[in-house]
Structure formats: structure tokens, C-alpha cells
C-alpha positions, 0 to 999 in steps of 0.5 A: 651885850649881857652875860649868859649862863655860860659864864656863870657856870664856868666861874663856879665850875673854876673854883670847884676844879681849883680847891675841892680836888686838892682837899680830897687827894691830901685827905686819902694820902693821909689816911692811906699813908696812916696804916695801909702803907704799912702792911703793903711795904711788909709784903712787898719788902718780903717778896723784894728781899726774896728775890735779891736774897736768891741772887746772892745765893746764886753768886755764892754758888757760882764761886763754889761751882768755879772753886771745884772746876779749879781744883780738878785742873791737871796743873793741881795734881799729885805730882806737884809734891815732887816738883822742885819749883825753882827749877822747874819754874814753867810750873811754877809761872803756870800756877801763878797764871792761873791763880790770877785768871781765875782770881779774877774771873770768879764773883766776889772774889779778892784773892785766890790762894794755893798752899801746897804741904810735904817736905817743902810746903809752898804758898801761891798767893798768887805769887810763889812763896816757901813756907817755913815748917814752924811759920803761922802760915804752915800750921794754919795750912795743917789745920785746914787739911785737918778739917773733915769737910773737903770744901767749907767756909770759914772767917780766915785771917790774911796771912800777911797782915794779922791786923785786919779783921778775919774775911769770909773765905771758901776753902777747897782741899786738893787731893789729886787722885789720891786718898790724902789731901796735899794742898788747899785752895782759898778764895777769899771774898771781896768784903766790899763787894760782899757789902754792895751786895747786902746793900741791895737787900736795903732798899733804903739807906737808912736800913741794915742787913746781914748774914749770920751763920747758924750759930749767931756768928756775924758773917758780914753786915752791910755797914750800915748806921745800926749799933752793935746793940740793934744788931744784938737785939735783931739776932734775938728777935730772929732766934726767938722767931725760929728757923726759916723765912719770916717778915714782921714789924719790929720796933727799935727804939722810937722807929718801925723797921720792916725786917725779913729773913731767910736761909740759904744752904751753903756747903756744910752750914746754914746762912741766915740772911737779915733785912731791916728797913725803916718804916719812916723812910717809906712813911714820913715823906707821904704824911708829910706831903699829904698834910701839906697838900691839905694846908695848900689846897685850903689856902689855895681856895681862898686865892682860886676864888679870886683868881677864878672871878679874874681868869673867868672874865678874861676868859669870857672876853673872846666868847663876848667879842665872838657873839657881837659879831654873829648875827644874833647881836640884833636879837639881843632880846632873844638871846639873853640868858641862853648859852652862848655856846648853844648860839654858836653851835647853831650858827656854826652847824649851819656854816658847816652844812653848807660848806661841807655841801659845796666842798663834797660836790667840788671834790667828788663832782669835779674829778669824776666830770673831768675824767669822764669828760676827757675819756668821751673826748679822746674816744670821739663820743663828743663829735656832736658838740660845737667848739664853743661848747667844749670850750665852755666845758672844759673852762668849767673844769678849770682850764684857761683857754686861750690861743695856745696850742694842744699836744699829746704825750703817749708812753708805753712802758716796757721792760717787764720781762728784765724787771721780773728777773730783777724782782722789781714786778711780777706778771700781774702788776701791769695795773699797779705799775701803770697807776705808779707811771700815771703819778710820776708823769703827773708830777713831771709834767705838772712842774712845767705846765699848768694845763695838763691832764694824765690818762691812765689807761692801765695797760702800761700806757699812759696819755698826757693832754698838754696846752703849750705856748708856741713861745715857750716850745721855741725857748725849750726846744720843743717837748723832747726835754719833757719826754726825756725826763719822763723816760729818765724818771721812769726808769730810775723809779720803776727800773722800766724802758718806755717809748714816748710818742709826741703828736702834731699840734692842734688848736681846735678841742674837736681834733683832739680824738685824732690826735690821741689816735695819731700818738698811739698809732705812732707807737707801732713804729718804735724800733723792736728791742731797741730800748727807750725811744722818743717818737715824734710824729711829724718826723716819722720818715715814710720808709719807717711807716713801710718798712717791712719785715722778713718772714722765717718760713723755713724756720715756721715749717721746722718748728711745726715739723719738730711739734709733730714729731714731739721734740719739744727742745728742738721746738723750743730752740726754733721757736728762739730762733724764729723770733731772733730772725724776725726781729733782725735788722731792728724792724718796727714794732707793727711788723714784728707783731704781725709776724708773730701773729701769722705764727700764732695762725700757723700753730693753730692750724697745725693743731686743728689738722691733728684733730684738736680744738685749740680752745679745747686744749688752750686756755679759753681767751682771745689768743690774738689780742693776747699776744698783741699786747705783748712788746718784748721778745722774752714774753713773746717766746715764753707765752708761746711756750706756755700758752701754745707749744707745751699745751699742744704736745702734751695734749698730744702725748697723753692722746697718743698712746690710747689713741695709737693702739686703737689704730693699730688694733684696727689695722691688725683686724684689717690684716686678719680679715683681709690677709688672702688679699694683695693688701698694702700699708697705704690701703690699711692707713686709709682704712684706719684714718691715719697717716702711714708714717705714723701708722708704720711707726706706731705698728712697730712700737705696738705690736713689736713688728713691721706691718709686712713682716706681721702680715707674712707671719700670719700668712705662713700660720694660715697656710701651715694650718691648711697644710696640716688640716686640709687636703687642698692643693698647694696652689689652692692654699697659696691662694687663699694666703695672698701668695703666687704658688711660686712665690708661696713655695720660696718664702715658705722654704725660707721661713720653715726650711722645707717646701710645702709638700715636705711640710704636709708630709712630715706631719702626716708621717708623726 
């Protein structure tokens, strides 16, 4: 087969890729390094040196501040002038210890010394020594004390070795609160550390950096390769440019240097720092590499032409073999001269489209059809199909049908109350928990069974359909080990308990709906609050199916009475006692749920008898269905409290004030209109439509007195008004206020202290 356009294009492209980029790169680097790098490096060098100089200045400032703090330590006060350092050796030891500790904590400090003048001058270096009055150290001490400044920097020779060159030292005079200075603290800098600091101002090994005073005195240098002549020339150049910061290119001999200088203020003086970095150290490697790249690229271009031809043939050989395998080999004339990859792309696109269509159809339809088929099957919607048709459908969904039996495991998770308390899950996570449980069950059973299907019902229940060989069941002690493994795994991962029912077996697919329903109903016979359980449908005892539960009627009546009297705490306690009595003796799930449904009906009946509509004050949901889904005593207790008891009692309390006042006002009006008759509390309650007990309590609560006292007071007031304002007989007045004459006289005298006749006469006399 002849080579196509791809071969020629790839050969030319390889030649270009291997040669031209190297030539362009070498030329650009050579041009850039010639002049541009110098400008950039001067700017970068200036910024870099400025930042590093600030860091050096900060260390000097820290040393000055540390010395100032040390000079004010109580141990260096004026009492040292009167101290006998031989007798008071504790003071001598404390000073030596303080100097040694501070010497190790101060930056750049090689030695910390303390000199004390007086009649017997002493020296701490930091060891204690007496100074002879005519010694060089004593003369030096007096020279330091005569300086005008109390703190200053100075090049000072070492007292013990005059052969060493002077070191830069910070001298701090001590007055100790007196007018005259009597001592000196000296911090001698570590020249090696200073040189290391200055080396940070020279990024390259061939550079030089130094510090000098205003008069040009060299304080310290980085001890590079610079000659004294070079340093003197550089000092003059800095002096000619004046004070302040500057950056420039300076030529010395055959080399160019990037020079940066600046100043920072020290106590009593101004220092100038200078950094000189050779430009050749920067540009020479770049220029050399750029020339080398150009030369290598030229040589490589010739070599690339040969290698590209050989490589292109080697690279094309797999493509040639691929083209020969394609169907286009039969049409060499039509494919000759065409791009090989275009031909491959066309064939590949065709195969890809077919593959994706089949894969999509397989991945999308098969799981959905399998899941939908099983849902319809267990719900009984496939009853019109024959057994052979159901077998064929299951084979299409990947089931290998033979003479095995079908079993159903039904799982119900419990323990949400404990999980909520442990912050593992919260109420509302039931869907998430069911999804996790279904995945766990799938992992556990798929390890042992080739044909299994897990169905997630999204309500903390999961169904598992298994196709099991009878021989396998006999060898593995039935399905109990699988159920135990499921319970252990669910408990370990989800921290929840589980009840698993094992159905009876069937050999026909049409019987699966009854088997599923049988396994689901078997969960109703679990022991209440008994933890994880395994229930076998075939082994359920008849007494377990018919076992009754003792219903606590007395506690129910006491709880309803507590709700009537607005005793919330007592009602909640009685609810707990009710559930404890109902679940006593480990009754089965079905009987307990029947009992709590009876309690719900009794409470709703009480709500309606109180004149309230349960749907108005409670959540607008199917409460019986919601309550039936709860499987734990604590869940049921909380549900009754939050959904029934508290809403009812809060509603009664919110309505009681207005309703009671309205009833009492109606009762008072009835009394005022009928006080002349022989009326009773029962008659008043019937007229007001209220309970006698509630009316009696509410009447006293609103009016401040009971029904009889209020009626008596009203009748007495009416009688006194008639006695004052009319000439009616006492007998007639008694009848008008609802009393017999004799009883009226006794009652009137009891309230007023006089008889009705005496009351009328006393009023007329006044």
C-alpha cells in the first residue's frame, strides 16, 4: 500500500520541530543577555539589597534595644560601687550569670563585658577580674566614660589580646539612677556573623559588600576577593555620588559591577552599606549557553534530517499495519493519496457509534427493566403472565433459571433514637440510611450468591431475592449465617439494629409476591425492644402469632385526666408509664403497634370532645400511618408528646383565657337577670354550655368569689336598694330577691348586723 499525505507531512513537521526552535531560542537568549539583563539586574539588585539591608538594620536595632533593657536591670544599680565582690560573691555570681545568659541571647554578639569604675575598678568578661588603677583596661574605661553620648558604636580592641584587630562594639554607659556614670556595658560583635550577614548583600560569590562610617572608615566587610585598591576606588565613587541610596553600573578594570548603596541610622552615627555584584557572573553563563544552543541547533539540524527520515518510517509502520487491517485495503485506488487518519477516523466513528448505541441501551435499559420487573412482580401486577413467560423475562435480565429455590430476606432497621443521640444520624435521614443499607446488603449477599437482587423500599426496609441451591443450604446451615452476617455488618457500619425475616421457599416465580408479603408480615412478630432478631416464617410458633398484649386502660384514663387539667408534666410521665406497661413482657411488634393506635384514637376522641378539631391543631397528615411507621418506644413517646399532647394542651391554654372569661360573663348576666329565682350552679352551667366543675373553678378565678357568694352579695345589694328607695313590705322584698321571709331576715342580719326593718329605719333617720 502506498504512503499517503500523512507520511510526507509528518516528515516535514519533524524536521521543523527538531531544528527551528533551537535556533530561535539561541538567538533570542543571545540578544536578551547582551543588554536587557544588565538593566533588569541593576533594578533587581537594588530591590534585593534594600530588603536585605533592612533585615541587617533590624538585627542591629535588636542588639541596641537588648543593651538598653540590660542597662536598666536592678543588678547594675549604683549599689555596686559599695559592693565587696569577694565577700558578696552572690552578687558576683549573678552578674556573671546575667552576662553569660544575655551574651547567648543577643544577636551578633561575640562577648558581653561589664566594667565598673570606683576606688576598686572591676571587670566582668563575663568572669570577674580586678583592674589595676594603672592598667590599660582602666584607662580605656575612663576614656569610655568621658564620651558625651551614653550609647554609641565604636571600633574597640580586645583588652586581653592587642594583636587582634579592633572589633565593632556597642558601648552603653550605666548611671544607675545617679548623675554620674560609673560603669560601662560593652557588646562586642561577632565579626564572622557580621561577615555572613554582609554576604547576604552579595548574591554571587565574586561580589563584595561592606559597612563604613560617615568619614569613610571601614567597619566590616564580607572579606571577598576585592583588593584594597578596589575598595578605595569604590568608596570614592560612593562619596562622589553623595549621600543616600543609589544603584549604578560601575566598571573596574575589565569587569562591570552592579553597585547598590544605602544608609541606615544608628545611635549617634550614620552607616553606609555598599554591595557590588559582578555583571559577568550573571551574563557570562547565559551568553555562553545561547551561543552553544545556536551551534548545537545548527549541527542538530543536519542530524535531524537523517534521523527524521528514519524515525518517520518507523513511526509510520504501525499505521501502515493498521491500514492494511481495515476494509479499505480492498479499495486501494480510492484511498490512495488520502489522509490515513481521515480514513481511520471514519471507520472508528462508525464503530464507536454502534458501540455507544449498544452500550447505552444495555446500561440504561437493563437495570431499569430489571428493577421495574421485580417491583411489579412482588406487588402482584404480573399475575396474568404464565410461569414460562416469567422465566423468559428473568433470563433476559441475566438470571440463570434451573431447579433452584427462591428465598426472600426482609430487613427492617431499628435504633434511630439511639443513633440520633449518638449524632450518627438525624431524623429525616431515613432515605439515606435505606440507600446505605441496600448497598451493604448487596455487597454481603453478592459474595455468596451469583443470582441475587436487593430492593430498596426507602423506609428503613430492604428486600433481598435469592436463588439458592438446596445442597448449598444443607452445607451452610440454611440462611441463618447470611442473616447474622447482615446484622453484624449493618450494626458495625450504620450502628443500627436490624430485624431480618426469612421467608419460606418457592420454586415458581409466580409465587414470589406471596413470599415477599409473607416475609414482610413476619416482621410484625418481632419482640418489641429486643434488639436485633432473626425470624423464620416456618418456625414462628402459633402462640407468637396469637399472643395478646395487656392494654393499660387505667393509665390511659389518668393521662387523659391530666390533659384535661393542663398538667403537662404529669401527662408526659403517664405516657411513659403507658408505654412501659404496654411493652412489658416483650410482646410482639403487631400487638404493641395496635395498642398505641388505640391510644391515638382515644386521645383524638378526647380532643374532639373538648370542642376542637384534631386536624386544626395537629399536623395535617395521616397520623395513624405516621405512628404505624415507628418501631421504637422512645420514638413513639416523643411523637405523642410533640404531635398530640403538647399541641392539644397549648391550644387549650391559648383558648382558655378568652373562652373562660366569655363563659363567666355569660354566667354573671344570667345571675343578674334571674337572681330573684331559686337558681343553681348546675342550671347556670347548662345555660352557658359549660362543665359544672370548669364553671365553678373559672367563676372564682375570674370574679374572685364563688358562685354562691356572688349570688348572695348581689341579692343583698338589691335588697338594700329596695329598703332604701321603696315602701314595700319586708316580705315582698324578700320574695323579689329570691328568699323566704324568715331566711332573708337571718341572712340580712348576718351580713349587715341589723334586721331589714332596723336598716330601713336607720336610713330614714339619717
